C-alpha positions in Angstrom: 11.4 2.6 3.0 10.5 0.1 0.4 13.4 0.4 -2.0 16.1 -2.2 -2.4 14.3 -4.7 -0.2 14.7 -2.5 2.9 11.3 -3.7 4.3 11.8 -7.3 5.6 13.9 -8.1 2.5 10.7 -8.1 0.3 10.7 -6.7 -3.2 8.2 -3.9 -3.8 7.5 -2.6 -7.3 6.7 1.1 -7.7 3.8 2.2 -9.9 2.7 -1.4 -10.5 -0.1 -2.0 -13.0 -3.1 -4.1 -12.0 -5.5 -3.3 -14.8 -7.4 -1.0 -14.8 -5.4 0.6 -11.9 -1.8 1.5 -11.1 -0.9 1.1 -7.5 1.8 3.1 -5.7 3.8 0.1 -4.5 3.2 -3.7 -4.7 4.9 -6.7 -3.3 3.7 -9.2 -5.9 4.8 -12.3 -3.9 2.7 -11.3 -0.9 -0.1 -9.6 -2.8 0.4 -6.5 -0.6 -0.3 -3.1 -2.0 0.9 0.1 -0.3 -0.9 3.3 -1.2 0.5 6.7 -0.1 -2.4 9.0 0.0 -2.3 12.7 -0.7 -4.9 15.3 0.3 -7.3 14.4 -2.6 -7.9 11.0 -1.0 -9.5 12.5 2.0 -12.4 14.3 0.2 -15.8 12.6 0.0 -15.3 11.7 -3.6 -11.7 10.5 -3.0 -12.8 8.2 -0.2 -15.5 6.7 -2.4 -13.1 6.2 -5.3 -10.6 4.5 -3.0 -13.3 2.3 -1.5 -14.3 1.0 -5.0 -10.7 0.5 -6.0 -9.7 -1.2 -2.8 -12.7 -3.6 -3.1 -11.7 -4.5 -6.7 -8.1 -5.2 -5.6 -9.2 -7.2 -2.5 -11.4 -9.3 -4.7 -8.2 -10.2 -6.6 -6.6 -11.3 -3.3 -4.6 -8.2 -2.6 -4.3 -6.5 0.8 -4.3 -2.7 0.5 -2.5 -0.7 3.1 -3.2 3.0 2.9 -0.8 5.5 4.5 -1.4 9.2 4.6 1.5 11.0 2.8 1.9 13.4 5.7 2.6 10.4 8.0 5.6 9.4 5.9 7.1 12.8 6.5 5.9 13.4 10.1 6.5 9.9 11.6 8.6 7.7 9.3 9.4 5.3 12.1 5.7 4.6 12.8 5.1 4.1 9.0 8.1 1.8 8.8 6.6 -0.3 11.7 3.2 -0.5 9.9 4.9 -1.7 6.8 6.9 -4.4 8.6 3.8 -5.5 10.4 1.8 -5.7 7.2 4.5 -7.8 5.5 4.8 -10.2 8.5 1.0 -10.6 8.5 0.9 -11.4 4.8 3.7 -13.9 5.2 1.5 -15.9 7.5 -1.7 -15.4 5.4 
Protein backbone atom coordinates (compact mmCIF):
# COMPACT_ATOMS: atom_id res chain seq x y z
CA UNK A 1 0.00 0.00 0.00
CA UNK A 2 2.90 2.35 0.65
CA UNK A 3 5.36 1.21 -2.00
CA UNK A 4 6.10 3.19 -5.15
CA UNK A 5 4.13 6.26 -4.04
CA UNK A 6 0.83 4.33 -4.11
CA UNK A 7 -0.51 6.30 -1.16
CA UNK A 8 -1.40 9.80 -2.35
CA UNK A 9 1.84 9.94 -4.37
CA UNK A 10 3.89 10.29 -1.16
CA UNK A 11 7.23 8.56 -0.63
CA UNK A 12 7.39 6.24 2.37
CA UNK A 13 10.69 4.77 3.49
CA UNK A 14 10.68 1.30 4.99
CA UNK A 15 12.55 0.55 8.23
CA UNK A 16 13.58 4.17 8.61
CA UNK A 17 15.95 5.05 11.43
CA UNK A 18 15.07 7.81 13.87
CA UNK A 19 17.66 7.20 16.58
CA UNK A 20 17.39 5.34 18.82
CA UNK A 21 14.43 3.73 17.02
CA UNK A 22 13.69 2.20 13.63
CA UNK A 23 10.14 2.75 12.42
CA UNK A 24 8.26 0.48 10.03
CA UNK A 25 7.44 3.19 7.48
CA UNK A 26 8.07 6.92 7.40
CA UNK A 27 7.01 9.68 5.05
CA UNK A 28 9.83 12.09 5.87
CA UNK A 29 8.30 15.08 4.10
CA UNK A 30 5.10 14.83 6.15
CA UNK A 31 6.73 13.50 9.34
CA UNK A 32 4.21 10.65 9.28
CA UNK A 33 5.14 7.27 10.72
CA UNK A 34 3.17 4.10 10.07
CA UNK A 35 3.69 1.21 12.47
CA UNK A 36 2.21 -2.19 11.64
CA UNK A 37 1.79 -3.89 15.00
CA UNK A 38 2.05 -7.60 15.59
CA UNK A 39 0.72 -9.50 18.57
CA UNK A 40 3.56 -8.48 20.92
CA UNK A 41 2.37 -4.87 20.78
CA UNK A 42 -0.89 -5.76 22.50
CA UNK A 43 0.62 -7.08 25.73
CA UNK A 44 0.82 -4.79 28.74
CA UNK A 45 4.58 -4.42 28.30
CA UNK A 46 4.22 -3.83 24.55
CA UNK A 47 1.63 -1.11 25.02
CA UNK A 48 3.89 0.65 27.51
CA UNK A 49 6.95 0.39 25.21
CA UNK A 50 4.90 1.80 22.34
CA UNK A 51 3.58 4.64 24.51
CA UNK A 52 7.11 5.73 25.45
CA UNK A 53 8.34 5.37 21.87
CA UNK A 54 5.38 7.23 20.37
CA UNK A 55 5.82 10.10 22.83
CA UNK A 56 9.50 10.39 21.90
CA UNK A 57 8.63 10.51 18.19
CA UNK A 58 5.77 12.95 18.73
CA UNK A 59 8.11 15.24 20.65
CA UNK A 60 10.20 15.33 17.45
CA UNK A 61 7.12 16.42 15.49
CA UNK A 62 6.12 13.07 14.00
CA UNK A 63 2.61 11.66 13.89
CA UNK A 64 2.50 7.93 14.60
CA UNK A 65 -0.25 5.87 13.00
CA UNK A 66 -0.51 2.38 14.48
CA UNK A 67 -2.25 -0.32 12.47
CA UNK A 68 -2.77 -3.86 13.76
CA UNK A 69 -1.09 -6.30 11.38
CA UNK A 70 -4.19 -8.46 11.19
CA UNK A 71 -6.16 -5.46 9.85
CA UNK A 72 -3.80 -5.26 6.88
CA UNK A 73 -4.77 -8.80 5.94
CA UNK A 74 -8.39 -8.75 7.08
CA UNK A 75 -9.51 -5.36 5.71
CA UNK A 76 -6.91 -3.82 3.40
CA UNK A 77 -9.39 -1.32 1.96
CA UNK A 78 -10.10 0.14 5.40
CA UNK A 79 -6.36 0.32 6.13
CA UNK A 80 -5.76 2.04 2.80
CA UNK A 81 -8.43 4.61 3.65
CA UNK A 82 -6.84 5.25 7.07
CA UNK A 83 -3.50 5.78 5.38
CA UNK A 84 -4.93 8.20 2.82
CA UNK A 85 -6.73 10.14 5.56
CA UNK A 86 -3.58 10.38 7.65
CA UNK A 87 -1.60 11.66 4.65
CA UNK A 88 -4.24 14.27 3.82
CA UNK A 89 -4.38 15.43 7.45
CA UNK A 90 -0.60 15.84 7.58
CA UNK A 91 -0.59 17.79 4.34
CA UNK A 92 -2.82 20.36 6.03
CA UNK A 93 -0.89 20.32 9.30
